[in-house]
DRENFIMAR-92792 format. One line per 4 residues: number of its first residue (from 1); their letters; for each residue x, y, z of N, C-alpha, C. Coordinates in Angstrom, 3 decimals, always signed. Layout:
<drenfis>
NUM = A = X Y Z X Y Z X Y Z  ...
</drenfis>
This chain:
<drenfis>
1 = MKLT = -7.164 +10.619 +28.673 -7.062 +9.453 +27.801 -5.826 +9.580 +26.922  -5.024 +8.526 +26.865 -3.823 +8.546 +26.050 -4.184 +8.368 +24.580  -3.697 +9.298 +23.736 -3.963 +9.208 +22.305 -2.992 +8.224 +21.664  -3.504 +7.364 +20.786 -2.655 +6.384 +20.115 -2.202 +6.854 +18.740
5 = IPEE = -2.807 +7.929 +18.240 -2.435 +8.492 +16.949 -1.902 +9.900 +17.181  -0.683 +10.212 +16.700 -0.132 +11.558 +16.895 -1.080 +12.642 +16.388  -1.184 +13.738 +17.142 -2.105 +14.818 +16.778 -1.574 +15.686 +15.640  -0.257 +15.811 +15.528 +0.330 +16.739 +14.563 -0.094 +16.406 +13.130
9 = ELMY = -0.542 +17.421 +12.401 -0.934 +17.266 +10.999 +0.157 +17.838 +10.104  +0.666 +17.023 +9.190 +1.702 +17.466 +8.265 +1.222 +17.452 +6.821  -0.090 +17.379 +6.655 -0.708 +17.449 +5.337 -1.773 +18.536 +5.369  -1.728 +19.430 +4.399 -2.688 +20.529 +4.363 -4.091 +20.037 +4.015
13 = EGTV = -5.083 +20.809 +4.423 -6.466 +20.519 +4.070 -6.736 +20.953 +2.633  -7.868 +20.514 +2.097 -8.295 +20.986 +0.781 -7.546 +20.382 -0.381  -7.044 +19.155 -0.232 -6.336 +18.513 -1.335 -7.316 +18.089 -2.433  -6.778 +17.795 -3.619 -7.633 +17.565 -4.784 -7.929 +16.074 -5.026
17 = DCQG = -7.717 +15.243 -4.009 -8.038 +13.831 -4.164 -9.547 +13.638 -4.264  -9.963 +12.486 -4.800 -11.384 +12.171 -4.913 -11.991 +11.946 -3.524  -13.283 +12.097 -3.418 -13.956 +11.827 -2.156 -13.726 +10.375 -1.749  -13.380 +10.180 -0.488 -13.172 +8.835 +0.017 -11.861 +8.205 -0.385
21 = CGGA = -10.903 +8.997 -0.844 -9.616 +8.473 -1.320 -8.819 +7.828 -0.181  -8.604 +6.511 -0.279 -7.808 +5.827 +0.728 -6.352 +6.222 +0.689  -5.845 +6.577 -0.502 -4.451 +6.979 -0.640 -4.138 +8.272 +0.087  -5.073 +9.203 +0.082 -4.867 +10.472 +0.787 -4.839 +10.250 +2.296
25 = LAMR = -5.742 +9.411 +2.780 -5.780 +9.114 +4.211 -4.507 +8.389 +4.642  -4.011 +7.508 +3.780 -2.783 +6.778 +4.097 -1.601 +7.727 +4.267  -1.487 +8.715 +3.395 -0.396 +9.692 +3.512 -0.529 +10.497 +4.808  -1.736 +10.874 +5.148 -1.946 +11.627 +6.389 -1.425 +10.835 +7.585
29 = YALK = -1.763 +9.549 +7.646 -1.297 +8.706 +8.749 +0.216 +8.507 +8.706  +0.756 +8.335 +7.509 +2.197 +8.081 +7.379 +3.017 +9.249 +7.917  +2.608 +10.457 +7.592 +3.353 +11.625 +8.066 +3.185 +11.815 +9.570  +2.022 +11.473 +10.092 +1.853 +11.513 +11.548 +2.833 +10.559 +12.220
33 = ALGK = +3.042 +9.406 +11.594 +3.927 +8.396 +12.175 +5.393 +8.793 +12.092  +5.804 +9.363 +10.969 +7.224 +9.617 +10.726 +7.696 +11.001 +11.171  +6.801 +11.976 +11.222 +7.169 +13.304 +11.724 +7.810 +14.219 +10.694  +8.216 +15.400 +11.152 +8.684 +16.464 +10.259 +10.000 +16.162 +9.559
37 = KTFV = +10.844 +15.343 +10.185 +12.141 +15.059 +9.578 +12.023 +13.894 +8.590  +11.125 +14.120 +7.631 +10.845 +13.111 +6.616 +10.947 +13.746 +5.248  +11.602 +13.053 +4.331 +11.731 +13.496 +2.941 +10.924 +12.527 +2.090  +9.948 +13.040 +1.345 +9.045 +12.192 +0.570 +9.395 +12.243 -0.915
41 = VIPA = +9.452 +11.077 -1.538 +9.697 +10.962 -2.977 +8.470 +10.334 -3.626  +7.885 +11.012 -4.620 +6.661 +10.549 -5.262 +6.866 +10.442 -6.771  +6.644 +9.256 -7.345 +6.695 +9.104 -8.801 +5.339 +9.452 -9.410  +5.182 +9.257 -10.701 +3.887 +9.462 -11.343 +2.855 +8.533 -10.716
45 = CCWS = +1.767 +9.114 -10.230 +0.690 +8.354 -9.595 -0.376 +9.353 -9.184  -1.436 +8.891 -8.548 -2.467 +9.822 -8.073 -1.857 +10.896 -7.175  -0.890 +10.494 -6.349 -0.330 +11.439 -5.395 +0.548 +12.511 -6.042  +1.017 +12.279 -7.249 +1.759 +13.348 -7.922 +0.824 +14.488 -8.313
49 = IIAG = -0.478 +14.181 -8.398 -1.490 +15.218 -8.639 -1.972 +15.802 -7.315  -2.255 +14.942 -6.356 -2.759 +15.396 -5.054 -1.782 +16.368 -4.390  -0.483 +16.053 -4.505 +0.530 +16.891 -3.847 +0.613 +18.286 -4.445  +0.209 +18.440 -5.709 +0.226 +19.747 -6.346 +1.487 +19.981 -7.167
53 = PFPY = +1.408 +20.881 -8.158 +2.561 +21.161 -9.023 +3.572 +22.083 -8.341  +4.853 +21.888 -8.644 +5.905 +22.778 -8.133 +5.578 +24.223 -8.526  +5.748 +25.182 -7.628 +6.401 +25.125 -6.319 +5.431 +24.893 -5.147  +4.233 +24.427 -5.435 +3.246 +24.196 -4.380 +3.332 +22.758 -3.871
57 = SALQ = +2.834 +22.529 -2.659 +2.832 +21.182 -2.095 +1.753 +21.056 -1.038  +1.097 +19.901 -1.033 +0.084 +19.612 -0.016 +0.712 +19.100 +1.269  +2.039 +18.907 +1.238 +2.738 +18.339 +2.388 +3.605 +19.383 +3.077  +3.742 +19.242 +4.370 +4.560 +20.180 +5.147 +5.948 +19.588 +5.429
61 = VPLY = +6.415 +18.765 +4.507 +7.755 +18.182 +4.580 +8.359 +18.283 +3.179  +9.688 +18.153 +3.046 +10.298 +18.195 +1.711 +9.737 +17.097 +0.801  +9.536 +17.470 -0.465 +8.911 +16.573 -1.432 +9.648 +16.650 -2.759  +9.893 +15.480 -3.356 +10.556 +15.425 -4.659 +9.714 +14.578 -5.606
65 = HTAF = +9.314 +15.161 -6.745 +8.589 +14.422 -7.772 +9.595 +13.783 -8.728  +9.348 +12.520 -9.079 +10.274 +11.843 -9.974 +9.509 +10.998 -10.992  +10.254 +10.351 -11.887 +9.645 +9.562 -12.953 +8.994 +8.291 -12.406  +8.093 +7.743 -13.194 +7.255 +6.618 -12.782 +8.049 +5.458 -12.180
69 = ETAA = +9.171 +5.113 -12.816 +9.890 +3.896 -12.447 +10.998 +4.108 -11.423  +11.153 +5.327 -10.895 +12.385 +5.638 -10.153 +12.205 +6.008 -8.688  +11.058 +5.741 -8.102 +10.837 +6.157 -6.707 +11.887 +5.574 -5.769  +12.182 +4.294 -5.907 +13.114 +3.632 -4.989 +14.536 +4.165 -5.140
73 = IVSS = +15.023 +4.246 -6.369 +16.421 +4.617 -6.572 +16.652 +6.105 -6.281  +15.677 +6.958 -6.588 +15.818 +8.379 -6.247 +15.834 +8.546 -4.731  +14.989 +7.805 -4.030 +14.993 +7.857 -2.567 +16.344 +7.426 -2.013  +16.908 +6.380 -2.602 +18.228 +5.894 -2.185 +19.294 +6.961 -2.376
77 = GIKA = +19.233 +7.648 -3.525 +20.207 +8.711 -3.790 +20.059 +9.885 -2.849  +18.830 +10.277 -2.557 +18.592 +11.377 -1.626 +19.102 +11.024 -0.236  +18.851 +9.783 +0.194 +19.330 +9.352 +1.503 +20.852 +9.412 +1.559  +21.525 +8.990 +0.498 +22.991 +9.042 +0.461 +23.486 +10.486 +0.537
81 = GLEM = +22.803 +11.389 -0.177 +23.185 +12.798 -0.141 +22.997 +13.417 +1.241  +21.880 +13.067 +1.895 +21.642 +13.588 +3.242 +22.707 +13.088 +4.217  +23.086 +11.819 +4.071 +24.112 +11.266 +4.957 +25.455 +11.962 +4.745  +25.790 +12.271 +3.499 +27.048 +12.965 +3.208 +27.086 +14.348 +3.837
85 = KGID = +25.916 +14.961 +3.958 +25.824 +16.285 +4.574 +25.614 +16.210 +6.078  +25.548 +15.002 +6.615 +25.361 +14.844 +8.057 +23.957 +15.144 +8.527  +22.978 +15.000 +7.637 +21.576 +15.289 +7.979 +20.858 +13.978 +8.297  +20.306 +13.888 +9.494 +19.576 +12.701 +9.923 +18.097 +12.885 +9.598
89 = ATVM = +17.618 +12.204 +8.579 +16.214 +12.308 +8.178 +15.760 +10.991 +7.579  +14.472 +10.728 +7.700 +13.877 +9.539 +7.093 +13.499 +9.853 +5.659  +13.871 +8.984 +4.727 +13.472 +9.148 +3.328 +12.427 +8.090 +3.008  +11.264 +8.547 +2.553 +10.158 +7.641 +2.246 +9.759 +7.749 +0.781
93 = AWAG = +9.908 +6.648 +0.059 +9.336 +6.553 -1.281 +7.857 +6.248 -1.131  +7.032 +6.947 -1.909 +5.573 +6.800 -1.775 +5.001 +6.586 -3.170  +4.658 +5.334 -3.482 +4.234 +5.013 -4.845 +2.978 +4.167 -4.850  +2.236 +4.236 -5.942 +1.057 +3.407 -6.109 +1.431 +1.996 -6.546
97 = DGGT = +0.413 +1.178 -6.769 +0.698 -0.204 -7.158 +1.289 -0.298 -8.554  +0.884 +0.583 -9.467 +1.472 +0.561 -10.807 +2.956 +0.860 -10.784  +3.344 +1.854 -9.972 +4.739 +2.242 -9.850 +5.552 +1.348 -8.947  +4.913 +0.344 -8.354 +5.595 -0.585 -7.445 +5.586 -2.003 -7.991
101 = FDIG = +4.398 -2.565 -8.199 +4.265 -3.936 -8.673 +4.785 -4.085 -10.103  +4.639 -3.032 -10.917 +4.946 -3.125 -12.346 +6.146 -2.257 -12.735  +5.891 -0.994 -12.982 +6.873 -0.107 -13.593 +8.089 +0.130 -12.699  +7.891 +0.153 -11.385 +8.998 +0.467 -10.489 +9.674 -0.733 -9.854
105 = IQAL = +9.294 -1.958 -10.224 +9.803 -3.125 -9.498 +11.298 -3.345 -9.727  +11.819 -2.947 -10.891 +13.253 -3.149 -11.147 +14.093 -2.316 -10.179  +13.761 -1.015 -10.062 +14.513 -0.146 -9.148 +14.311 -0.571 -7.697  +13.081 -0.974 -7.360 +12.803 -1.425 -5.994 +13.610 -2.679 -5.661
109 = SGVA = +13.673 -3.607 -6.599 +14.451 -4.824 -6.378 +15.930 -4.510 -6.191  +16.448 -3.582 -6.978 +17.854 -3.205 -6.839 +18.154 -2.580 -5.487  +17.279 -1.694 -5.050 +17.447 -1.055 -3.738 +17.371 -2.094 -2.628  +16.411 -3.017 -2.742 +16.258 -4.054 -1.722 +17.455 -4.998 -1.702
113 = ERND = +17.971 -5.339 -2.882 +19.139 -6.233 -2.941 +20.347 -5.599 -2.265  +20.477 -4.268 -2.406 +21.587 -3.556 -1.744 +21.258 -3.221 -0.295  +19.995 -3.375 +0.085 +19.525 -3.030 +1.428 +19.769 -1.553 +1.734  +19.487 -0.696 +0.746 +19.635 +0.747 +0.947 +18.669 +1.237 +2.023
117 = DIIY = +19.077 +2.283 +2.717 +18.380 +2.724 +3.930 +17.209 +3.660 +3.629  +16.105 +3.090 +3.115 +14.903 +3.882 +2.855 +13.670 +3.115 +3.326  +12.586 +3.860 +3.509 +11.268 +3.249 +3.705 +10.511 +3.388 +2.389  +9.994 +2.284 +1.898 +9.206 +2.308 +0.663 +7.768 +1.930 +1.020
121 = VCYD = +6.852 +2.844 +0.751 +5.430 +2.581 +1.016 +4.686 +2.504 -0.310  +3.991 +1.410 -0.514 +3.107 +1.277 -1.668 +1.674 +1.455 -1.189  +1.021 +2.531 -1.648 -0.404 +2.668 -1.349 -1.146 +1.998 -2.517  -1.804 +0.929 -2.215 -2.332 +0.018 -3.216 -3.827 +0.223 -3.434
125 = NEAY = -4.183 +0.818 -4.591 -5.601 +0.921 -4.941 -5.967 -0.033 -6.082  -5.026 -0.916 -6.412 -5.262 -2.081 -7.252 -5.560 -1.800 -8.722  -5.052 -0.662 -9.229 -5.119 -0.382 -10.668 -4.383 +0.940 -10.939  -4.212 +1.247 -12.200 -3.645 +2.551 -12.587 -4.782 +3.567 -12.570
129 = MNTG = -5.089 +4.094 -11.398 -6.267 +4.946 -11.230 -6.079 +6.338 -11.830  -4.873 +6.874 -11.738 -4.632 +8.247 -12.178 -4.777 +8.411 -13.690  -4.577 +7.330 -14.442 -4.610 +7.429 -15.900 -5.830 +6.770 -16.522  -6.813 +6.375 -15.698 -8.052 +5.880 -16.267 -8.481 +4.489 -15.882
133 = IQRS = -8.001 +3.995 -14.735 -8.452 +2.707 -14.173 -8.054 +1.529 -15.065  -6.781 +1.483 -15.479 -6.297 +0.320 -16.213 -5.780 -0.733 -15.232  -5.809 -1.995 -15.631 -5.368 -3.074 -14.761 -3.864 -2.986 -14.511  -3.461 -3.336 -13.294 -2.052 -3.522 -12.947 -1.909 -4.955 -12.462
137 = SATP = -0.683 -5.363 -12.137 -0.533 -6.722 -11.616 -1.011 -6.808 -10.168  -1.430 -5.678 -9.586 -2.050 -5.674 -8.260 -3.564 -5.810 -8.340  -4.123 -5.731 -9.543 -5.563 -5.855 -9.707 -6.000 -7.277 -9.347  -7.050 -7.424 -8.544 -7.482 -8.766 -8.122 -8.046 -9.605 -9.273
141 = YKAW = -8.049 -10.881 -9.053 -8.626 -11.839 -10.002 -10.099 -11.525 -10.246  -10.484 -11.532 -11.498 -11.861 -11.328 -11.955 -12.367 -9.889 -11.818  -11.484 -8.950 -11.490 -11.921 -7.555 -11.329 -12.096 -6.865 -12.674  -13.066 -5.980 -12.718 -13.256 -5.105 -13.873 -12.284 -3.938 -13.805
145 = TTTT = -11.700 -3.577 -14.934 -11.029 -2.286 -15.129 -11.351 -1.862 -16.554  -10.887 -0.700 -16.973 -11.160 -0.269 -18.346 -10.408 -1.107 -19.370  -9.363 -1.802 -18.945 -8.632 -2.686 -19.868 -8.937 -4.162 -19.609  -9.748 -4.440 -18.607 -10.275 -5.796 -18.396 -11.791 -5.644 -18.235
149 = PRNY = -12.497 -5.422 -19.332 -13.937 -5.142 -19.255 -14.738 -6.331 -18.721  -16.013 -6.086 -18.492 -16.884 -7.045 -17.808 -16.845 -8.430 -18.436  -16.854 -8.512 -19.760 -16.843 -9.811 -20.424 -15.467 -10.463 -20.439  -14.428 -9.678 -20.121 -13.056 -10.198 -20.099 -12.320 -9.672 -18.866
153 = PKAR = -12.796 -9.992 -17.672 -12.158 -9.486 -16.449 -10.760 -10.075 -16.273  -10.006 -9.531 -15.334 -8.621 -9.988 -15.142 -8.583 -11.495 -14.882  -7.750 -12.160 -15.630 -7.731 -13.626 -15.595 -6.622 -14.196 -14.719  -5.839 -13.335 -14.095 -4.728 -13.791 -13.272 -4.853 -13.243 -11.851
157 = PKKD = -4.326 -13.961 -10.854 -4.401 -13.461 -9.474 -3.489 -12.266 -9.247  -3.709 -11.579 -8.163 -2.885 -10.436 -7.771 -1.461 -10.892 -7.456  -0.492 -10.144 -7.940 +0.915 -10.456 -7.668 +1.194 -10.330 -6.174  +1.943 -11.269 -5.636 +2.265 -11.252 -4.204 +3.542 -10.444 -3.986
161 = IDEI = +3.413 -9.131 -4.017 +4.573 -8.251 -3.904 +5.272 -8.379 -2.563  +4.513 -8.681 -1.515 +5.107 -8.774 -0.175 +6.093 -9.937 -0.095  +5.714 -11.088 -0.653 +6.618 -12.236 -0.634 +7.826 -12.021 -1.545  +7.639 -11.242 -2.602 +8.780 -10.891 -3.462 +9.804 -10.092 -2.665
165 = LVAH = +9.341 -9.161 -1.852 +10.261 -8.359 -1.033 +10.840 -9.179 +0.102  +10.051 -10.069 +0.696 +10.581 -10.967 +1.737 +11.728 -11.799 +1.170  +11.588 -12.231 -0.086 +12.623 -13.050 -0.723 +13.938 -12.291 -0.890  +13.901 -10.957 -0.845 +15.128 -10.150 -0.918 +15.874 -10.117 +0.419
169 = EIPY = +15.266 -10.696 +1.444 +15.865 -10.763 +2.780 +16.177 -9.379 +3.359  +15.250 -8.440 +3.139 +15.381 -7.127 +3.770 +14.887 -7.223 +5.220  +15.251 -6.274 +6.076 +14.935 -6.420 +7.503 +13.465 -6.306 +7.871  +12.653 -5.631 +7.040 +11.271 -5.426 +7.472 +10.328 -5.296 +6.284
173 = VATA = +9.275 -6.111 +6.306 +8.181 -6.062 +5.337 +6.882 -6.124 +6.125  +5.912 -5.286 +5.773 +4.636 -5.304 +6.499 +3.494 -4.910 +5.590  +2.317 -5.435 +5.897 +1.093 -4.978 +5.247 +0.333 -4.096 +6.236  -0.502 -3.219 +5.689 -1.252 -2.285 +6.538 -2.555 -1.920 +5.840
177 = SVAY = -3.421 -1.229 +6.575 -4.726 -0.836 +6.050 -5.136 +0.496 +6.647  -5.783 +1.335 +5.838 -6.258 +2.622 +6.350 -7.381 +2.434 +7.365  -7.961 +1.235 +7.434 -9.017 +0.967 +8.418 -8.445 +0.634 +9.793  -7.146 +0.414 +9.864 -6.480 +0.089 +11.127 -5.299 +1.045 +11.313
181 = PEDF = -5.589 +2.332 +11.583 -4.526 +3.344 +11.634 -3.479 +3.108 +12.705  -3.899 +2.604 +13.875 -2.924 +2.365 +14.947 -1.887 +1.328 +14.506  -2.347 +0.286 +13.838 -1.446 -0.754 +13.330 -0.503 -0.179 +12.273  -1.038 +0.607 +11.354 -0.241 +1.235 +10.291 +0.816 +2.163 +10.877
185 = IRKL = +0.407 +3.003 +11.796 +1.337 +3.962 +12.404 +2.409 +3.239 +13.211  +2.021 +2.210 +13.958 +3.004 +1.446 +14.722 +4.055 +0.826 +13.811  +3.620 +0.302 +12.679 +4.553 -0.335 +11.743 +5.509 +0.681 +11.123  +5.011 +1.850 +10.799 +5.881 +2.898 +10.262 +6.882 +3.372 +11.309
189 = QKAK = +6.421 +3.520 +12.538 +7.330 +3.944 +13.608 +8.387 +2.887 +13.882  +8.008 +1.623 +13.795 +8.987 +0.544 +13.927 +9.990 +0.600 +12.773  +9.468 +0.769 +11.555 +10.331 +0.836 +10.380 +11.329 +1.991 +10.478  +10.888 +3.091 +11.061 +11.751 +4.271 +11.200 +13.002 +3.960 +12.020
193 = EIKG = +12.897 +3.047 +12.953 +14.018 +2.728 +13.850 +14.912 +1.607 +13.298  +14.555 +1.069 +12.137 +15.328 -0.016 +11.535 +16.191 +0.537 +10.409  +17.397 +0.037 +10.285 +18.278 +0.421 +9.193 +18.110 -0.560 +8.035  +18.228 -0.048 +6.833 +18.098 -0.883 +5.652 +16.789 -0.618 +4.924
197 = TRFI = +16.464 -1.470 +3.973 +15.238 -1.292 +3.185 +14.045 -1.824 +3.959  +13.046 -0.975 +4.112 +11.799 -1.364 +4.781 +10.661 -1.142 +3.794  +9.800 -2.146 +3.678 +8.714 -2.091 +2.693 +7.376 -2.245 +3.404  +6.484 -1.281 +3.176 +5.145 -1.331 +3.776 +4.108 -1.213 +2.665
201 = HVLA = +3.191 -2.140 +2.659 +2.157 -2.258 +1.626 +0.804 -1.960 +2.270  +0.242 -0.798 +1.954 -1.004 -0.388 +2.597 -2.154 -0.417 +1.590  -3.224 -1.108 +1.949 -4.409 -1.160 +1.094 -5.153 +0.160 +1.202  -5.409 +0.791 +0.049 -6.023 +2.119 +0.014 -7.169 +2.128 -0.999
205 = PCPT = -8.390 +1.811 -0.563 -9.516 +1.737 -1.496 -9.711 +3.016 -2.305  -10.140 +2.821 -3.563 -10.385 +3.933 -4.486 -11.835 +3.873 -4.945  -12.711 +4.723 -4.409 -14.120 +4.685 -4.804 -14.328 +4.822 -6.314  -13.506 +5.657 -6.964 -13.652 +5.870 -8.405 -13.382 +4.580 -9.177
209 = GWRS = -12.264 +3.930 -8.892 -11.893 +2.734 -9.619 -12.578 +1.473 -9.141  -12.926 +1.441 -7.864 -13.589 +0.249 -7.313 -15.097 +0.304 -7.536  -15.577 +1.436 -8.035 -17.009 +1.645 -8.229 -17.764 +1.424 -6.912  -17.241 +2.080 -5.865 -17.832 +1.954 -4.533 -18.225 +3.333 -4.021
213 = LPEH = -19.003 +3.382 -2.958 -19.403 +4.652 -2.367 -18.251 +5.233 -1.545  -18.023 +6.549 -1.608 -16.942 +7.160 -0.825 -17.039 +6.849 +0.666  -18.257 +6.791 +1.176 -18.437 +6.536 +2.610 -18.145 +5.075 +2.992  -17.884 +4.222 +1.996 -17.579 +2.825 +2.267 -16.075 +2.533 +2.276
217 = TIKL = -15.248 +3.558 +2.131 -13.803 +3.326 +2.049 -13.260 +2.570 +3.251  -13.558 +3.050 +4.442 -13.050 +2.390 +5.650 -13.706 +1.030 +5.833  -14.996 +0.940 +5.541 -15.698 -0.337 +5.656 -15.068 -1.391 +4.750  -14.741 -1.006 +3.520 -14.120 -1.937 +2.580 -12.719 -2.336 +3.031
221 = ARLA = -11.952 -1.357 +3.495 -10.596 -1.654 +3.966 -10.639 -2.597 +5.160  -11.648 -2.440 +6.018 -11.792 -3.320 +7.179 -12.256 -4.715 +6.746  -13.201 -4.763 +5.811 -13.689 -6.052 +5.328 -12.595 -6.848 +4.629  -11.691 -6.151 +3.947 -10.584 -6.846 +3.279 -9.757 -7.630 +4.285
225 = VQTN = -9.623 -7.087 +5.486 -8.887 -7.775 +6.557 -9.761 -8.850 +7.194  -11.016 -8.528 +7.457 -11.913 -9.459 +8.153 -12.294 -10.671 +7.311  -12.151 -10.578 +5.992 -12.405 -11.713 +5.102 -11.131 -12.485 +4.773  -9.983 -11.972 +5.226 -8.657 -12.544 +4.941 -8.205 -12.325 +3.496
229 = IFPL = -8.892 -11.469 +2.776 -8.440 -11.124 +1.431 -7.135 -10.329 +1.494  -7.016 -9.471 +2.510 -5.799 -8.676 +2.690 -5.361 -8.791 +4.148  -4.621 -9.835 +4.500 -4.209 -10.030 +5.894 -3.214 -8.961 +6.347  -3.271 -8.640 +7.626 -2.305 -7.717 +8.214 -1.237 -8.530 +8.938
233 = YEVE = -0.001 -8.425 +8.445 +1.104 -9.151 +9.057 +2.407 -8.410 +8.819  +3.455 -8.835 +9.498 +4.776 -8.244 +9.319 +5.822 -9.340 +9.338  +6.915 -9.090 +8.627 +8.028 -10.036 +8.567 +9.290 -9.260 +8.947  +9.785 -9.536 +10.147 +10.961 -8.841 +10.658 +12.131 -9.822 +10.725
237 = NGKY = +13.139 -9.541 +9.894 +14.303 -10.430 +9.799 +13.890 -11.882 +9.560  +12.924 -12.058 +8.670 +12.481 -13.392 +8.276 +11.436 -14.025 +9.168  +11.103 -13.387 +10.296 +10.126 -13.921 +11.246 +8.736 -13.350 +10.961  +7.777 -14.238 +10.701 +6.414 -13.827 +10.383 +5.594 -13.609 +11.654
241 = KINI = +4.758 -12.556 +11.623 +3.816 -12.318 +12.707 +2.532 -11.764 +12.112  +1.433 -12.479 +12.308 +0.123 -12.005 +11.851 -0.445 -11.090 +12.924  -0.802 -9.885 +12.557 -1.228 -8.879 +13.529 -2.701 -8.979 +13.896  -3.530 -9.392 +12.943 -4.961 -9.543 +13.213 -5.420 -10.878 +12.643
245 = KPKN = -5.998 -11.707 +13.525 -6.526 -13.004 +13.116 -8.028 -13.029 +13.381  -8.844 -12.814 +12.369 -10.294 -12.855 +12.588 -10.730 -14.204 +13.138  -11.460 -14.179 +14.262 -11.919 -15.432 +14.869 -12.921 -16.148 +13.970  -13.804 -15.383 +13.390 -14.795 -15.930 +12.459 -14.754 -15.091 +11.187
249 = PKPV = -13.849 -15.408 +10.260 -13.707 -14.607 +9.041 -15.025 -14.446 +8.296  -15.267 -13.255 +7.830 -16.479 -12.998 +7.061 -16.318 -13.579 +5.655  -17.409 -13.963 +5.014 -17.316 -14.478 +3.638 -16.862 -13.367 +2.681  -16.094 -13.727 +1.680 -15.561 -12.718 +0.752 -16.679 -11.983 +0.027
253 = EEYL = -17.831 -12.582 -0.081 -18.953 -11.953 -0.779 -19.321 -10.616 -0.149  -19.187 -10.495 +1.177 -19.520 -9.237 +1.847 -18.627 -8.101 +1.361  -17.393 -8.429 +1.066 -16.436 -7.448 +0.544 -16.704 -7.163 -0.930  -16.916 -8.210 -1.700 -17.063 -8.066 -3.148 -18.346 -7.332 -3.541
257 = KLQG = -19.440 -7.562 -2.814 -20.750 -7.033 -3.223 -20.850 -5.515 -3.107  -19.933 -4.881 -2.374 -19.967 -3.430 -2.216 -19.209 -2.710 -3.329  -18.661 -3.465 -4.271 -17.825 -2.873 -5.316 -18.375 -3.184 -6.705  -18.609 -2.128 -7.476 -19.111 -2.313 -8.829 -18.148 -3.049 -9.739
261 = RFRH = -16.874 -3.039 -9.415 -15.894 -3.733 -10.269 -16.044 -5.251 -10.198  -16.829 -5.735 -9.225 -17.096 -7.170 -9.110 -18.561 -7.510 -9.379  -19.322 -6.569 -9.902 -20.764 -6.756 -10.059 -21.095 -7.912 -11.018  -20.203 -8.212 -11.929 -20.436 -9.233 -12.943 -20.165 -10.652 -12.444
265 = LTEK = -19.649 -10.811 -11.225 -19.249 -12.127 -10.740 -20.434 -13.078 -10.604  -20.202 -14.323 -10.955 -21.206 -15.371 -10.767 -20.973 -16.052 -9.421  -21.910 -16.892 -9.001 -21.735 -17.642 -7.758 -20.486 -18.523 -7.837  -20.216 -19.061 -9.015 -19.033 -19.888 -9.218 -17.762 -19.064 -9.023
269 = DIKE = -17.765 -17.833 -9.548 -16.609 -16.941 -9.397 -16.352 -16.642 -7.922  -17.412 -16.313 -7.188 -17.278 -15.972 -5.775 -16.755 -17.163 -4.980  -17.265 -18.354 -5.308 -16.787 -19.565 -4.635 -15.294 -19.781 -4.909  -14.883 -19.541 -6.128 -13.476 -19.704 -6.507 -12.588 -18.723 -5.748
273 = IQEA = -13.047 -17.474 -5.623 -12.290 -16.454 -4.891 -12.220 -16.819 -3.407  -13.319 -17.336 -2.858 -13.336 -17.752 -1.453 -12.327 -18.881 -1.214  -12.305 -19.846 -2.090 -11.375 -20.971 -1.939 -9.922 -20.514 -2.035  -9.634 -19.603 -2.965 -8.276 -19.082 -3.117 -7.854 -18.289 -1.879
277 = TNKK = -8.792 -17.521 -1.314 -8.520 -16.735 -0.107 -8.220 -17.653 +1.067  -9.019 -18.701 +1.228 -8.809 -19.660 +2.320 -7.445 -20.340 +2.193  -7.088 -20.705 +0.986 -5.803 -21.382 +0.740 -4.635 -20.470 +1.084  -4.717 -19.215 +0.661 -3.626 -18.270 +0.929 -3.510 -17.980 +2.430
281 = WKKL = -4.636 -17.897 +3.127 -4.629 -17.641 +4.566 -3.976 -18.802 +5.322  -4.310 -20.026 +4.942 -3.705 -21.200 +5.581 -2.197 -21.240 +5.344  -1.792 -20.819 +4.166 -0.366 -20.772 +3.841 +0.345 -19.761 +4.727  -0.297 -18.603 +4.963 +0.292 -17.585 +5.828 +0.392 -18.080 +7.271
285 = LRKE = -0.629 -18.781 +7.741 -0.595 -19.347 +9.095 +0.571 -20.322 +9.258  +0.843 -21.099 +8.228 +1.965 -22.041 +8.285 +3.299 -21.301 +8.332  +3.396 -20.213 +7.610 +4.623 -19.423 +7.620 +4.875 -18.830 +9.005  +3.796 -18.364 +9.654 +3.960 -17.820 +11.003 +4.422 -18.909 +11.963
289 = EFF = +3.944 -20.107 +11.762 +4.293 -21.204 +12.659 +5.739 -21.683 +12.468  +6.174 -21.745 +11.219 +7.461 -22.382 +10.921 +8.606 -21.414 +10.648  +8.297 -20.112 +10.399 +9.374 -19.164 +10.103 +9.475 -18.103 +11.198
</drenfis>
């Protein structure tokens, strides 16, 4: 039987991530896709803890820890240095949603505008999980966090970071999910062969912050796709392609009810989220048709 996922492991066992951590699984898949000739840059985030303090590392590839807002620009500088030395290697910035959607967006935008030759992966757990589950602009509408408590949940929708990067006219933007590893790995391998800025946004459930069971991580990541809350698609040189189109999308309630961060939702709230999800999905279908 032909294996669709590379067997080689470039991440050590026994890491200090929480049980069911989607971010840890995402890194494992990413390194399988990109291989040993990969240089990883990590800003302040859960993964700056998971990877371990210098001189130790949970990864079997070169790793550089940097400041919260600088993952993109440090990766760009490292890539330039490697090129000057004649070293052919993939440089991957690996940041959470806080360091991408919020604190790191200025550097990311600058790198994308210049089309610097890096892969930027955002593992999205939809809040600042490492510092106590505070809301980020990636936090979904009506979600609980420690800074958007039950009586005052987040009042704004999740920022559409993917369309922001598409607007920079970079060669490749894609969404991915830890529940669909073959799709994620294929997209990373495709990105590896493209020159310029490549952006991959992978949904990585966090049982601690989502108030979900560790054993539900993959189920939640799959439901996010099957409900159209987190569609899997790619934009290559401006051309949209939806990778998975659920024939009969599941209601968003199936996804929401497994997470304590949505326990306070009313029937009206759920209906509103369903309508917003349907609207965004139809908009994506139109983009695939016309772009």
